C-alpha positions as CSV (number, residue, x, y, z in Angstrom):
1,M,-0.4,0.0,-0.2
2,S,1.3,3.6,-0.7
3,E,1.5,6.1,1.8
4,D,-0.4,8.5,-0.1
5,K,-3.4,6.2,0.5
6,K,-3.7,5.4,-3.2
7,I,-3.3,2.0,-5.1
8,T,-2.7,1.6,-8.7
9,A,-2.3,-2.2,-11.0
10,T,-1.7,-2.0,-14.6
11,R,-2.0,-4.7,-17.2
12,T,-1.9,-4.8,-21.2
13,I,-5.1,-6.4,-22.6
14,D,-5.5,-7.9,-26.0
15,A,-8.6,-6.0,-26.8
16,P,-9.3,-2.6,-28.6
17,A,-9.6,0.4,-26.0
18,A,-13.2,0.8,-27.2
19,D,-14.5,-2.7,-26.8
20,I,-12.5,-2.4,-23.2
21,F,-14.7,1.1,-22.1
22,D,-17.4,-0.7,-23.7
23,I,-17.7,-3.0,-20.9
24,L,-16.5,-0.7,-18.4
25,T,-19.5,1.4,-19.1
26,L,-22.1,-1.0,-18.1
27,P,-22.6,-2.5,-14.7
28,A,-24.0,-5.5,-15.5
29,K,-20.8,-6.4,-16.7
30,H,-19.3,-5.1,-13.5
31,S,-18.9,-8.9,-11.4
32,G,-17.3,-10.3,-14.1
33,F,-13.7,-8.5,-13.4
34,D,-14.6,-7.8,-9.4
35,G,-11.5,-9.2,-8.3
36,S,-12.6,-8.3,-4.7
37,G,-15.5,-10.5,-4.2
38,F,-17.8,-8.0,-3.3
39,V,-20.1,-7.1,-6.6
40,R,-22.8,-9.4,-7.2
41,S,-24.7,-7.7,-9.5
42,D,-26.2,-4.0,-11.2
43,D,-29.4,-2.6,-9.8
44,K,-31.3,-1.6,-12.9
45,A,-28.2,0.3,-13.9
46,Q,-27.9,1.7,-17.1
47,R,-24.8,2.7,-19.1
48,I,-22.3,4.7,-18.3
49,Q,-22.7,8.1,-20.3
50,A,-21.6,11.1,-18.9
51,V,-19.9,12.6,-15.3
52,G,-22.6,13.0,-13.2
53,D,-24.1,9.5,-13.6
54,V,-25.2,7.4,-10.8
55,F,-25.5,3.6,-10.8
56,V,-26.0,1.4,-7.9
57,M,-24.8,-2.0,-7.6
58,N,-25.8,-4.9,-5.4
59,M,-23.0,-5.5,-3.1
60,E,-21.9,-8.5,-0.2
61,G,-19.2,-8.4,2.7
62,D,-18.8,-8.9,6.1
63,H,-17.4,-5.4,6.6
64,M,-21.2,-3.8,5.8
65,G,-22.6,-6.8,7.5
66,G,-23.6,-8.9,4.9
67,E,-25.6,-7.8,1.8
68,Y,-25.8,-3.8,0.8
69,K,-26.0,-1.2,-2.3
70,M,-23.4,1.3,-3.5
71,H,-24.5,4.2,-5.5
72,N,-22.0,5.1,-7.7
73,H,-21.4,8.8,-8.9
74,V,-19.8,8.6,-12.2
75,S,-16.8,11.3,-11.8
76,A,-14.6,11.0,-14.7
77,Y,-15.9,10.3,-18.3
78,D,-13.7,10.6,-21.4
79,K,-14.7,7.9,-24.1
80,N,-12.7,5.2,-24.9
81,K,-10.1,6.5,-22.4
82,M,-11.1,6.7,-19.2
83,V,-14.1,6.0,-16.8
84,G,-14.0,6.2,-13.0
85,W,-16.9,6.8,-10.0
86,K,-17.1,7.6,-6.1
87,P,-19.1,5.1,-4.4
88,A,-21.9,6.6,-1.9
89,T,-23.6,4.1,0.6
90,D,-27.0,3.1,0.7
91,D,-27.8,5.4,4.3
92,A,-26.3,8.4,2.3
93,P,-26.5,7.7,-1.8
94,N,-25.4,11.2,-2.4
95,D,-22.6,12.0,-0.2
96,P,-19.4,9.9,-1.5
97,P,-17.1,9.5,1.2
98,G,-14.3,10.3,-1.0
99,W,-12.8,7.1,-2.2
100,E,-12.9,6.6,-6.0
101,W,-12.3,3.9,-8.3
102,L,-10.8,5.6,-11.6
103,Y,-9.9,3.1,-15.4
104,T,-7.6,4.7,-17.6
105,L,-6.6,3.0,-21.3
106,E,-4.2,3.7,-23.4
107,A,-4.2,2.0,-26.9
108,V,-0.8,0.3,-27.3
109,D,-1.6,-0.2,-30.8
110,G,-5.1,-0.8,-32.3
111,E,-5.3,-4.5,-30.9
112,S,-4.3,-3.9,-27.3
113,T,-4.4,-1.5,-24.4
114,K,-2.8,-0.2,-21.4
115,V,-5.4,-0.4,-18.7
116,S,-4.9,1.0,-15.0
117,L,-6.9,0.7,-12.3
118,T,-6.5,3.6,-9.5
119,Y,-8.4,2.7,-5.9
120,D,-7.9,6.3,-4.4
121,W,-8.9,7.1,-0.9
122,S,-6.9,9.9,0.1
123,Q,-9.8,12.2,0.2
124,V,-11.9,10.3,3.0
125,T,-12.1,12.4,6.0
126,D,-14.6,10.3,7.8
127,E,-13.0,8.2,10.5
128,K,-15.4,5.4,10.4
129,F,-14.0,4.9,6.6
130,L,-10.6,5.5,7.1
131,A,-10.3,2.5,10.0
132,L,-11.8,0.2,7.1
133,L,-9.8,1.2,3.7
134,P,-8.3,-0.1,2.3
135,L,-11.0,-2.4,1.6
136,V,-9.4,-4.2,-1.5
137,S,-6.0,-5.2,-2.4
138,E,-3.4,-4.7,-5.0
139,E,-3.7,-8.4,-5.4
140,E,-7.4,-8.0,-6.2
141,M,-7.2,-5.2,-8.2
142,E,-4.7,-7.3,-10.3
143,E,-6.9,-10.2,-10.3
144,S,-10.0,-7.6,-11.9
145,L,-7.6,-7.2,-14.4
146,Q,-6.9,-10.3,-15.2
147,L,-10.7,-11.3,-14.9
148,L,-10.9,-8.2,-17.3
149,A,-8.6,-9.4,-20.0
150,G,-10.7,-12.5,-19.9
151,M,-13.4,-11.6,-21.4
152,F,-11.6,-11.4,-24.3
């Protein structure tokens, strides 16, 4: 874990950036590349199309006492290059506490893309969340990228 409260995993995936972006922006696909084991399914979410969109995911984990929902506020969107979101808990769905998931895509050539996944909790100030973070390890993030690569 880095001292600045941020972890990044990177992998080159044998697929065009547009195809990877297509999967990343469809919440119904997220459980298929979740290396943490927390994501169960989307909750009738639509495709991510812009900063400000919100999509809800059904989750499960002991840290939240079992099943729960996360309201993900899209914080970054640059077609075929970047997508990110800041999760908010079900008890405060419009108030993300400060951590962000960010995927950046860099085309290597027409058939492969360097994908970076960053988990950043540097903006979290609430002690109850700081005590839990990071919930996901670098190894689990690398697993997410491996699962994403396996979708092609």
